[in-house]
N, C-alpha and C positions, 0 to 999 in steps of 0.2 A: 199405686204411685200417681199422685195428682200433678199434672203439668200446669204451671202457672205462667201465663203470658204477661211479660212485663214491658216489652218493647216491640212495636210493630216495625217501623223503619223499613229499610230495604231488605228483602229476604236474603238469607245466607244459608249455607249448609249448617244444619243444626239438628240436635237430637240427643238421645240417650244411648249409652253403650254400657251394657252390663258386663262386668268382669267376673267370670265364674271359673271354678277349677277346684282341684283337691286342696286340702290345707297346705300352706307353705308353698304354693305355686308362684308366689311373688306378686299377688294382686295389689296389696297395699303399697309395696315398694314402687310399683309402676305408677300408681296414682300419684304419689308424692313427686316422683320424677317428672311426670307430665305437667302438673300444675306449678312446679317449681318451689313449693313450700310444703312443710310438714302439716298435713291435715289428717293423716291416718297413722295409727301406731303400728309398729312392726316388731316382730321377734321370731325366733325359730320355734316357738311353742305352738302346737296345733290349737285352733280355736282362738287365735289372737284377735281376729276380727269378729265382733259380736253384734255390730250394728250394720245396717245397710246404709252406707254413707254415699252421698253424692258430691262430687268435686267438679268444678267448672273450669274449663280452659276457654277463654274468650279471645278470639282473634278478629281482625278487621273483616275477614271473609267467612268466619265460621264460629259457632259456639258448640263445643264438645262437652257433654255432661257424662262423666264417668260414674257408674254405679258400682261401688266396691261392695262385695258380698262376702259373707262368711264362707269358709272352705266347706265344700260338700264332702261328707264322710259318713261312715256307719255310726249312727248315734247310740250312745250307751246310757243316756238319761234324758230327762225332759228338756234340759238346756240344749243338748245336741239336736233333738227333734225340732226345737224352735228355731235353731240356727239354720238347719237344712230347709225348713219351711220358708224362712226369710229369703234364702238364696234362690230357691226355686220360684218364689213369687216375683223375683226381679226379672224373670224371663218373660213375664206375661205382658209387660207394657214398655218395651224398649224398641229402639230401631235397629240396634245391632247387638248381637251376643258375641263377646270375645272369650273364647275358651283358652285358658292359660295352661300350658303343659310344661312342667319342669324338665329341662333338658338333662339335668344331672341324675334323674331317676328314670328307670325303665318305664315305658308306657305300659300300663297294666290294667287290671280289671276296674280299679277305681276310676281311672281316666275314661274307660269305656262306659261306665255307669253314668258319669257326668255327661259324656258326649251324647248318650241316648236322649237325655233331657234337652240338650242343646239342639239336636236334630229335630225334635218335636216343636221347637219354637218357630213361629212364623217370621221372626226377625232375620235380617241378613247375618251372616256368620263369618267371624274372623278368627283364624287360628294364630295364637301367639305362643311361640316357643321361647321360654324364659331362661335366665341364668346362663347365657351363652358364654360368659367368662369362666365358667367352671368346667367346661369340656373342650376337647380338641375339635377341629373341623370335621374329622371323620365321624366321630360320635354324633356331633350336631346334625350332620347330614342324615344319619340313620334315624335319629329321633324325629327329625322333621318329616321324613318319609313315612314313618310309622304313625305319627300324629295326624298326617293328612288323611289317613284312612278312617279316622274315627267318625267323621261327619262330613256332609257335603258343604265344604267351606267355600265362600266367595273369594277369600284372599287369605294370605298367610304372611307372617313376619317373624323374624328372629330378633330378640332383644336381650340386653343386660341392663336392667334398671339401675343396679348399684354402680355400674361403670358408665352409665349414661350412653350406652352403645345402642344406636338405632332407635332411641325413644322418639325422635322426630319422624322416623319411618313408620312407627306404630301410629303416631298421631295422623300422619298423612293418609295411611290406609284406612283408619277408622273414619276420618272425615269424608273420605271419598265414598264410603258406604252410606253416609247419612243423606236424608232427603233435604230438599230446599224448604226452608221454613223460617219462623221467627226466632229471636233470642228468648229463651225461657227464663233466664235469670239476669239480675243486674250485672253490668259489665265488670264491676269491681268485686264481685263475690267469688271467693275461692271454694266455698263449701256451704251447704245449707244445714250443716250439723249444728244443733243447739250448743251454745257455749258451755252449759253445764255438762253436757255429754262429752265434749272434747276435753274438758278439765278432768273429769272422772277417768277417761281413757288414758290421758297422759300419766296419771297417777298409777293406773293399773299396768301400764307399760313398764314402769320401773320395777314392779313386783315380778313381772315376767323375766326381766333381765337378771335379777339377783336371786331368784329362788328356783327350785327344780322339783322333780317328782310330781306329787299331786297338788302342791301349793298353788302354782299358777292357775290350774283349772278350777280351783276352789275359791278363787278370789272374785268378789264383786265390789264395786265402789259406788257409793252414793254421795252426792254433794248436799250437805245439810244446810249450809248458809253461804251466800255469795253476796258481797257488798263492795261498793267502790267509793272511796273517799277522794275528793278532788283537792284536798289540802296538799300543799307543797307540790311534789312531782306526781302525785296521784298514787294510790295504793289500793290493790284488791285484797280483801280479807276473805279467805276461803277456809271453810271448815268442812272436812270430809271424813267419812267413815269407810274403812276397808273391812269388808265382811269375809270371813272364812267359815269352814264347816266344822273344824275341830279345834279343841284347846291347844293341841300340839302345834297346829298351824299358826295359831295366834302367837305362840311363843317364838316361833321362827321369825315371824314378821316384826315382832317387837325387838328381838335380839337381846344379847347380854347388855344390861344397863341401858336399854333403849337404843343401842347402836344402829340396828338395822332400820328401824322406822325413821330415825333421824337421817340416815343416808338416803332412803327412798324419798323423803320429803325434800331434802336438799337438791337432789337431782331433778325431781319433778318441778321444783320451783324455777330452776333455770329454764326449762322448756316453756313453762307457763308465762314467765316474764317475756320471753321472746314472742310467744303467741299473743299476749295481751298488750304488749308494748308499754308495760308499767311495772312498778315494783309489786311484789306479791308476798303476803303473809299467808303461809299454808299451815294449817293445823290438822294433823292426821290422827285418827283414833282407830283402834282395831277391835272388832266385836265378832262373836261367834253366832252364826245362824245355822244350826245343824241341818245338813242335807238340803240346802236351799236349791241346789241344781235339780232336785227332783220335784220341786214345787213350782208349777207353772205360774201361779199368781205372783210368787216372789221373783221369778225370772222377769216377768213383765214390769214389776216395780223397779227393777234395775234398768229397764228399758232395752233389754237385749232382744235380738230378733225383731219381731214386730211389736215389741212391748210399748214403744212410744206412740 
């Protein structure tokens, strides 16, 4: 991860905080809550996050750069291996590692495996117990006590990103662990994610929300064409292809009479118009690329993991 200095100015607390944890620990939801806008897609599906995204919170006294990573898990294919590699690489060049532990699930061997990697990092360490809204105070206390034993943490915080509970507390704890330094990003930048990647992810998010079983895991999205016309109020014309691994999955995504693909496109367009601040024409096609998750070169073409 390359750090680019964009503003000298007066030194502030600034630096990079990697969010790591098991799948569905709440990393992307916390990122969105901190920056106050949707920059990362979310769902209940494992492997929702496939990119190592950086989101920026800029304040008068600090610049906090959150590094959202794929959930660490036991990989079953080349895609899973690539996502794990991406998440672990994030530990190498950050100032703080925040280990997220889901309070609604028992602390187990998966958390212990992630914590061993966190413990090996030279960065300062912050424990974040998430989804506090899903458990009572007694269970929350037990989960916090168990999680504290996972690694030598410098600090700990309990949050519920969906309810905006103690998100400011997380920000304060993270900033307190950062060194004094420059601002690394422009003050009006919310994320360094390329626009094409964000568009593709917003489309994939709708697939995650409306399909189940193996379909969500088998989906990759590529942006084939992106152009902006300034005529009238302005219009983005986006042509994208949704790839799956089986003909049966293609049928599910298209739906009877094209009903599903129309629904996916309509919902994605709403988010994209909010993101781009302009009207959007979105054309979605579905193609089959058999077993692409086992093909490292194809994974990188989609830009997943370290593919970009």
